[in-house]
N, CA and C of each residue as an Amber inpcrd file, in Angstrom:
protein
   456
  23.0180000 -10.3980000  -0.3040000  21.9320000 -11.4000000   0.8300000
  20.8640000 -10.2220000   0.0810000  19.9320000 -10.3130000  -0.1510000
  18.9560000  -9.0530000   0.1180000  18.2520000  -9.3940000   1.2020000
  17.6940000  -7.8920000   1.8150000  17.1990000  -7.9640000   2.6800000
  15.2420000  -6.5450000   2.0600000  14.9110000  -7.4030000   2.9950000
  13.3080000  -6.9240000   1.7820000  12.3710000  -6.2980000   3.3980000
  11.9290000  -5.2980000   2.8530000  11.6970000  -3.7130000   3.8950000
   9.7560000  -4.1870000   3.4930000   8.7980000  -4.1700000   3.9650000
   7.3120000  -4.2880000   4.0390000   7.2710000  -2.3110000   4.1400000
   6.3490000  -1.6390000   2.8750000   6.2400000  -0.5910000   3.1930000
   5.1520000  -0.7720000   4.0020000   4.9510000   0.7510000   5.0680000
   4.1080000   1.1920000   5.8460000   2.7530000   1.0640000   5.6860000
   1.6230000   0.6960000   6.7500000   0.5790000   1.1120000   6.4800000
  -0.1250000   2.5290000   7.3140000  -1.0930000   2.9260000   6.4820000
  -1.4720000   4.2210000   7.2980000  -2.3420000   3.2510000   8.6000000
  -3.1950000   2.0700000   8.3850000  -3.9780000   1.7140000   9.6370000
  -3.4870000   0.1190000   9.6010000  -3.3260000  -0.6260000  10.7650000
  -3.1040000  -2.3660000  10.1430000  -5.0710000  -2.7300000  10.1520000
  -5.2010000  -3.2430000   9.6330000  -7.2460000  -3.5230000   9.6590000
  -7.2770000  -3.4610000   7.7260000  -8.5930000  -3.3360000   8.0650000
  -9.1410000  -3.8610000   6.7500000 -10.3120000  -2.1360000   6.6640000
 -10.0910000  -1.6830000   5.0870000 -11.1560000  -1.1610000   4.8870000
 -12.5380000  -1.0610000   4.8980000 -12.5340000  -1.0200000   5.5960000
 -14.7030000  -2.1260000   5.9430000 -15.5760000  -1.0150000   5.4480000
 -15.2700000   0.2720000   5.0340000 -16.5760000   0.6130000   4.1010000
 -16.3190000   0.9560000   2.6680000 -14.4960000   0.3180000   2.2930000
 -14.9110000  -0.1210000   0.4280000 -14.8700000  -1.6050000   0.4620000
 -14.8370000  -2.5720000   1.6820000 -15.5400000  -3.3920000   1.6590000
 -16.8410000  -4.0440000   1.3300000 -18.1550000  -2.8800000   2.1460000
 -18.9020000  -2.9250000   2.5890000 -19.8100000  -2.2200000   0.9310000
 -19.1770000  -1.2080000   0.7080000 -19.3950000  -0.7660000  -0.4020000
 -19.3970000  -1.2780000  -1.9410000 -18.6250000  -2.2770000  -1.8080000
 -18.2200000  -3.5710000  -2.8930000 -19.6470000  -4.1810000  -2.8840000
 -19.6520000  -4.6530000  -1.4580000 -21.1820000  -5.5710000  -1.8120000
 -22.3240000  -5.2410000  -1.8660000 -22.3730000  -3.7550000  -0.7680000
 -23.9970000  -3.2050000  -0.9690000 -24.4960000  -3.0500000  -2.5560000
 -23.2920000  -2.6760000  -3.8440000 -23.7990000  -2.3560000  -4.9920000
 -24.9260000  -3.6260000  -5.2710000 -24.5710000  -4.6240000  -5.7620000
 -24.9390000  -5.6270000  -6.1580000 -26.3070000  -6.0620000  -5.6420000
 -26.3000000  -5.6350000  -4.4540000 -27.5000000  -6.4590000  -3.5460000
 -28.2550000  -5.3780000  -3.1010000 -28.5720000  -3.9300000  -3.6430000
 -29.7200000  -3.6370000  -4.6670000 -30.4360000  -4.0610000  -5.8850000
 -29.7830000  -4.0720000  -6.8690000 -30.4620000  -4.6650000  -8.2650000
 -30.7030000  -6.0860000  -7.5340000 -29.7560000  -6.8440000  -7.1180000
 -30.0230000  -8.9460000  -6.5300000 -31.5530000  -8.6680000  -5.7680000
 -31.4370000  -7.6710000  -5.1530000 -32.8720000  -7.6880000  -4.2130000
 -34.2110000  -7.0150000  -4.7250000 -34.0630000  -6.4460000  -5.7660000
 -34.8850000  -6.5080000  -6.7990000 -35.6170000  -7.4850000  -7.9150000
 -34.2440000  -7.9400000  -8.3960000 -34.4970000  -9.0680000  -9.1270000
 -35.5120000 -10.0160000  -8.4290000 -34.7950000 -10.7870000  -7.5100000
 -35.5170000 -11.7730000  -6.3680000 -36.7160000 -11.4280000  -6.4080000
 -37.3520000 -10.3540000  -5.8250000 -38.0960000  -9.5630000  -5.1700000
 -39.4460000 -10.2870000  -6.3540000 -39.1830000  -9.2280000  -7.8580000
 -39.8520000  -9.3290000  -8.5270000 -40.3180000 -11.1750000  -9.5580000
 -38.5070000 -11.7910000  -9.0420000 -39.2190000 -13.0920000 -10.3220000
 -39.6240000 -14.1600000  -9.6940000 -40.0780000 -14.0030000  -7.9050000
 -39.9180000 -14.9720000  -7.0990000 -41.4900000 -14.4680000  -6.4540000
 -42.1370000 -13.1990000  -7.5090000 -43.4650000 -13.0640000  -7.0540000
 -43.8380000 -12.5190000  -5.5180000 -43.2110000 -11.4000000  -5.2900000
 -43.0930000 -11.1260000  -4.2370000 -43.3880000 -11.3290000  -3.3310000
 -42.5400000 -12.3500000  -2.5540000 -41.8290000 -13.6510000  -1.5990000
 -40.6780000 -12.3980000  -1.2860000 -41.4890000 -11.1190000   0.0900000
 -40.2560000 -10.5840000   0.3140000 -39.4770000 -11.0620000   1.6940000
 -39.7450000 -12.3590000   1.8840000 -39.0120000 -13.2090000   3.1080000
 -37.4150000 -14.2910000   2.1240000 -37.9670000 -14.4900000   1.1700000
 -37.4450000 -14.9740000   0.3460000 -36.1600000 -14.1100000  -0.3760000
 -36.0840000 -12.6780000  -0.9480000 -35.3090000 -11.9100000  -1.2370000
 -34.5000000 -11.1380000  -0.5720000 -34.9470000 -11.5390000   0.5930000
 -34.2130000 -10.5640000   2.0100000 -33.7090000 -11.6170000   2.2370000
 -33.7620000 -12.8660000   2.0330000 -32.4330000 -14.0340000   2.4990000
 -31.8010000 -14.2410000   1.1160000 -32.1030000 -14.1860000  -0.1270000
 -30.9070000 -14.6840000  -1.1360000 -29.7810000 -13.2940000  -0.8040000
 -30.5740000 -12.0760000  -0.8700000 -29.7140000 -11.3630000  -1.0420000
 -29.1060000 -10.7910000   0.1730000 -29.8130000 -11.0230000   1.6470000
 -28.6830000 -11.1960000   2.7150000 -27.6000000 -12.4450000   2.9090000
 -27.5690000 -13.0180000   2.2480000 -26.4230000 -14.6190000   1.6900000
 -25.7070000 -13.8250000   0.9360000 -25.9340000 -13.3930000  -0.3550000
 -25.0060000 -12.6140000  -1.3430000 -24.3370000 -11.5400000  -0.9850000
 -25.0330000 -10.6900000   0.0600000 -24.1880000  -9.5490000   0.6410000
 -23.1320000 -10.1790000   1.2410000 -23.1230000 -11.1780000   2.6410000
 -22.9050000 -11.5570000   3.2590000 -21.3960000 -12.7160000   2.5240000
 -21.3350000 -13.1370000   1.4860000 -20.4610000 -13.9320000   0.5640000
 -19.4980000 -12.5300000   0.2070000 -20.0650000 -11.8690000  -0.3400000
 -19.0310000 -10.7280000  -1.4460000 -18.3020000  -9.7560000  -0.4120000
 -18.8470000 -10.1380000   1.0070000 -18.7400000  -8.7450000   1.8240000
 -17.3150000  -9.4830000   2.1570000 -17.1540000 -10.8690000   2.8980000
 -15.9300000 -11.2930000   3.1670000 -14.9980000 -11.2250000   1.9400000
 -15.2230000 -11.9030000   0.9780000 -14.6120000 -11.8560000  -0.6800000
 -13.6530000 -10.0590000  -0.7400000 -14.8730000  -9.0860000  -0.5890000
 -14.2260000  -7.8830000  -0.6280000 -13.4240000  -7.6360000   0.4860000
 -13.3660000  -7.6740000   1.8690000 -12.0170000  -7.9510000   2.5620000
 -11.0900000  -8.1220000   1.9850000 -11.1050000  -9.4680000   1.3690000
  -9.9560000  -9.4270000   0.7000000  -9.1710000  -8.6950000   0.1790000
  -9.7500000  -8.0530000  -0.7900000  -9.1360000  -6.9790000  -1.9120000
  -9.1070000  -5.2810000  -0.8530000  -9.3790000  -5.3110000   0.2590000
  -9.3850000  -4.1850000   0.8420000  -8.6100000  -4.3870000   1.7530000
  -7.3410000  -5.2150000   1.7170000  -6.3670000  -5.1240000   2.4230000
  -4.9580000  -5.5390000   1.5180000  -4.7510000  -4.9790000   0.7800000
  -3.8850000  -5.2300000  -0.0760000  -2.4090000  -4.7000000   0.0630000
  -1.2780000  -5.5940000   0.3750000  -0.1130000  -5.6930000   0.3570000
   0.2340000  -3.6460000  -0.3340000   0.5150000  -3.3630000   0.5320000
   1.6190000  -1.9940000   0.2900000   2.3610000  -2.4630000  -1.2700000
   3.4090000  -3.5630000  -1.1740000   4.4630000  -3.7280000  -2.0060000
   5.9390000  -3.5950000  -0.6500000   6.7740000  -3.2150000  -1.3410000
   8.3130000  -3.6800000  -0.5870000   9.2750000  -2.7720000  -1.2030000
  10.3670000  -2.6530000  -0.2860000  11.7010000  -1.8030000  -1.0560000
  12.6210000  -3.3240000  -0.5200000  13.9250000  -3.8460000  -1.3690000
  14.8590000  -4.7300000  -1.2600000  16.1190000  -3.8820000  -1.3340000
  16.6640000  -4.8320000  -0.2840000  18.1820000  -3.6850000  -0.2520000
  18.8210000  -4.9620000  -1.2030000  19.5800000  -4.9300000  -2.0210000
  20.2540000  -5.9150000  -2.6830000  22.0620000  -5.6290000  -3.3940000
  23.1240000  -6.1690000  -2.8310000  24.0580000  -5.9490000  -2.7880000
  24.6370000  -4.8000000  -3.7370000  23.8600000  -4.1060000  -4.6940000
  24.6810000  -2.2380000  -5.3560000  23.0340000  -1.9300000  -5.5250000
  21.8580000  -2.2060000  -5.2110000  20.9250000  -1.0860000  -5.6070000
  19.9210000  -1.5820000  -5.0630000  18.9070000  -0.3550000  -4.6270000
  17.6220000  -0.4420000  -3.6070000  16.5180000  -0.6560000  -4.5660000
  15.8110000  -1.6700000  -4.5480000  14.5910000  -2.4160000  -5.2430000
  13.7810000  -1.6390000  -4.9430000  12.2060000  -0.9600000  -5.4720000
  10.8150000  -0.5660000  -4.6790000  10.2050000  -1.0360000  -6.0970000
   9.2080000  -1.9090000  -5.0420000   8.4470000  -2.9930000  -5.6650000
   6.5670000  -2.7380000  -5.1230000   5.7820000  -1.3300000  -5.7540000
   4.6050000  -1.2500000  -4.9390000   3.6350000  -0.8220000  -6.6700000
   2.6950000  -1.9570000  -6.0790000   1.7220000  -1.8930000  -7.6050000
   1.7690000  -2.2750000  -9.5000000   1.9220000  -0.7230000  -9.4350000
   2.3980000  -0.7400000 -11.5930000   3.6880000  -0.5080000 -10.5520000
   4.5920000   0.5860000  -9.6330000   6.2200000   0.8070000  -9.5730000
   7.0580000  -0.5220000  -9.3940000   8.4090000  -0.5930000 -10.6320000
   8.7500000  -1.4950000 -10.4920000  10.0320000  -0.4010000 -10.7120000
  11.0100000  -0.1500000  -9.7390000  11.9070000   1.1000000  -9.9250000
  13.6220000  -0.0110000  -8.9450000  14.6590000   0.3570000  -9.7800000
  15.7030000   0.0050000  -9.4610000  16.4800000   1.1360000  -9.4950000
  17.3540000   1.2240000  -8.1970000  17.9240000   2.5240000  -8.0470000
  19.3420000   2.2790000  -7.5310000  20.1280000   2.4200000  -8.5570000
  21.5010000   1.8540000  -8.0370000  22.3980000   2.7950000  -6.5570000
  22.9840000   1.7930000  -5.7670000  23.5040000   3.3370000  -4.5040000
  24.7450000   3.4030000  -5.1630000  24.9370000   3.6740000  -6.3690000
  26.0290000   4.8710000  -6.4390000  25.4500000   5.8450000  -7.1310000
  24.2120000   5.8410000  -7.0210000  23.0910000   7.3900000  -7.3190000
  22.8110000   7.2760000  -6.2350000  22.8950000   7.0230000  -5.2500000
  22.8140000   7.9320000  -3.7380000  23.7210000   7.7760000  -3.0860000
  23.5890000   9.0040000  -2.1770000  23.9590000   9.6800000  -1.1180000
  23.9890000   9.2300000  -0.2300000  24.4000000   7.7730000   0.5670000
  23.9880000   6.9020000   1.7530000  23.9970000   7.4190000   2.8440000
  24.5910000   8.6690000   2.9360000  25.5180000   9.0750000   4.5190000
  24.3940000   9.9610000   4.6510000  23.5390000  11.0020000   3.6140000
  22.6790000  11.6630000   3.9630000  21.2110000  11.3540000   4.1530000
  21.1340000   9.8180000   4.0620000  19.8890000   9.7650000   4.2500000
  19.2310000   9.8250000   5.9820000  18.4070000  10.2340000   6.0740000
  17.4690000  10.7840000   6.8450000  16.3080000  10.3450000   7.0350000
  15.5330000  10.0410000   8.4510000  14.3190000  10.4360000   9.0100000
  13.5550000  11.2990000   8.3040000  11.8320000  10.5090000   8.3520000
  11.0230000  12.5170000   7.9330000  10.8330000  12.8120000   6.2520000
  10.3750000  13.6090000   5.9750000  10.1150000  13.9950000   4.2450000
  10.8780000  15.4090000   4.7070000  11.3940000  15.2280000   3.0970000
  12.2480000  16.7460000   3.2150000  11.2450000  17.9630000   3.7110000
  12.1600000  19.0240000   3.7950000  11.6630000  20.1810000   4.5630000
  10.6500000  20.9620000   3.4350000  10.0880000  21.6720000   3.7020000
   9.3070000  22.8110000   3.4730000   8.2640000  22.0910000   2.2410000
   8.3080000  22.8180000   1.3120000   7.2720000  21.8480000  -0.3190000
   8.7940000  21.9700000  -1.1000000   9.7750000  21.1280000  -0.8680000
  10.7920000  20.5610000  -1.6810000  10.3240000  19.1240000  -2.4820000
  10.6580000  19.4210000  -3.3840000   9.9860000  18.4570000  -4.3510000
  10.3920000  16.3090000  -3.7320000  10.0210000  15.9230000  -4.5380000
  10.4970000  14.2730000  -4.3780000  10.7830000  13.4360000  -5.7770000
  11.6260000  13.6190000  -6.2780000  11.3940000  12.5860000  -7.3650000
  10.8560000  11.5800000  -7.8590000  11.4110000  10.7980000  -6.8730000
  10.2690000   9.4270000  -6.2540000   9.6820000   9.2410000  -5.0250000
   8.2790000   8.9540000  -5.0420000   7.5730000   9.3710000  -3.8310000
   6.7570000   7.9560000  -3.4610000   7.5490000   7.6890000  -2.6490000
   6.5140000   6.4140000  -2.3750000   6.0860000   5.8860000  -0.7950000
   5.5030000   7.0150000  -0.5360000   5.3380000   7.2840000   0.8120000
   3.7270000   6.7130000   1.5290000   3.3170000   5.9930000   2.1990000
   2.0460000   5.1470000   2.6910000   2.2150000   5.6640000   3.7860000
   2.8810000   6.0630000   4.7240000   2.2480000   6.4880000   5.5370000
   3.7540000   7.8180000   6.4920000   3.2470000   8.7060000   6.4580000
   4.9610000   9.9070000   6.4150000   5.2860000   9.2500000   7.8760000
   4.9080000   8.7090000   8.8090000   4.9910000   8.7140000  10.2510000
   6.6460000   7.8230000   9.7970000   6.3190000   6.7700000   8.8890000
   7.4830000   5.7420000   8.8160000   8.2670000   6.3850000   7.8750000
   8.1430000   8.0120000   7.2290000   9.3490000   8.4330000   5.8120000
  10.8510000   8.3430000   6.2190000  11.3600000   7.8300000   5.2290000
  13.0950000   8.2320000   4.7740000  12.6710000   8.7890000   3.6090000
  14.3890000   9.7480000   3.6610000  14.0880000  10.9090000   2.1820000
  15.4540000   9.9480000   2.4860000  16.3290000   9.8400000   0.9450000
  17.3030000   9.7320000   0.4780000  17.8140000  10.6210000  -0.5830000
  18.9170000  10.9860000  -0.4870000  18.8580000  11.9270000  -1.2920000
  19.9470000  11.5450000  -2.3610000  20.1510000  12.2130000  -3.4580000
  20.7590000  11.8110000  -4.2330000  22.2270000  12.6420000  -4.6780000
  22.4690000  11.7050000  -5.5630000  24.5420000  12.4640000  -5.7090000
  24.4900000  13.2730000  -6.6210000  23.8160000  12.8950000  -7.7480000
  23.3530000  14.2040000  -8.6350000  22.7540000  15.2900000  -8.6510000
  22.7770000  15.6970000  -6.8660000  21.3100000  16.7660000  -6.3900000
  20.4620000  16.9620000  -6.9710000  19.5630000  15.8440000  -7.9200000
  18.4210000  15.5580000  -7.8010000  17.4060000  16.0450000  -6.8020000
  15.7920000  15.8490000  -7.1300000  15.2610000  16.2370000  -6.2560000
  15.2310000  14.6870000  -5.2750000  15.4200000  14.4290000  -4.1100000
  15.0390000  12.8460000  -3.4110000  14.2820000  11.9970000  -3.1460000
  14.0770000  11.1010000  -2.8260000  13.5680000  10.3390000  -2.8890000
  13.3540000   9.6290000  -1.5600000  11.5180000   9.7990000  -1.3320000
  11.3340000   9.2450000   0.0120000  10.6610000   8.1810000  -0.4040000
  10.1520000   7.4490000   0.8920000  10.0980000   6.1210000   1.0330000
   9.5750000   5.6070000   2.4080000   8.5970000   4.8400000   2.3160000
   8.4420000   4.5630000   4.1390000   7.9220000   3.5600000   4.2840000
   9.3940000   2.7450000   4.5670000   9.2490000   1.1840000   4.7100000
   9.0490000   0.8030000   6.7070000   8.2370000  -0.5540000   6.5760000
   7.5480000   0.0450000   8.5490000   8.6480000   0.1930000   8.8590000
   9.2020000  -0.7280000   8.8010000  11.0340000  -0.7470000  10.1430000
  12.0710000   0.1490000   9.7820000  11.7530000   1.5110000   9.7030000
  12.4760000   2.5300000   8.8330000  13.6130000   2.8210000   9.5490000
  13.7960000   2.1760000  10.9260000  14.9270000   2.5060000  12.1720000
  15.4970000   1.1450000  11.5250000  15.3990000  -0.3580000  11.0130000
  16.3470000  -0.6030000  10.1840000  16.8420000  -0.6550000   9.1480000
  15.6900000  -0.3880000   8.5620000  16.2130000  -0.0570000   7.3270000
  17.2880000   0.9460000   6.7150000  17.5280000   2.4520000   7.8600000
  18.0800000   3.1600000   8.1720000  19.5960000   2.5920000   8.0350000
  19.6130000   1.8420000   9.3260000  20.7430000   0.7870000   9.6640000
  21.4080000   0.4050000   8.4080000  20.6880000  -0.8370000   7.4040000
  21.0720000  -1.5630000   7.0070000  21.4970000  -0.6070000   5.3740000
  20.7990000   0.3350000   5.3300000  20.8240000   1.3640000   4.1680000
  22.7550000   1.9400000   4.7830000  22.9260000   1.7830000   5.7540000
  23.9400000   2.7910000   6.1940000  25.3520000   1.7180000   5.8350000
  24.7410000   0.6250000   5.9940000  26.3550000  -0.5670000   6.7640000
  26.2840000  -0.5320000   5.0590000  25.5470000  -0.4310000   3.6860000
  25.8620000   0.1090000   2.3810000  26.4530000   0.9960000   2.2870000
  27.0120000   1.4970000   2.9200000  27.9990000   3.1260000   2.5060000
  29.0880000   2.6340000   3.0300000  29.1710000   1.7760000   3.9050000
  30.5080000   1.6320000   4.2350000  31.5480000   0.6060000   3.6660000
């Protein structure tokens, strides 16, 4: 049975500034074009531009809250899926007994870093002794419990 854990966002909510910038960019040329072609009609240009801005802003809000991805525990592997990253790491490659909360100590590098919120970070050591894998599931305590259940 597969267990899916979402990645933790840095903040719950929308990226208002991104949505605002995305909708403001076409507003200025729209206003100028309507004002010019409507014969210097300021009211018409303002209404059309305001309506277009609001419509684009509402659409942009959905883009400003994309899902970050998820981590899936299968019977024999850890599946990472976030944007363009799709990776499968067999449990036999991981030292599950050393899985812990937090990032690696000091400036230790990470072989694969999928940390979206450092407060939810989990570090997984490799049996080969290579750079650890870091990720940040939203429910990191449940994730560690489920992960440790695979090591027994």
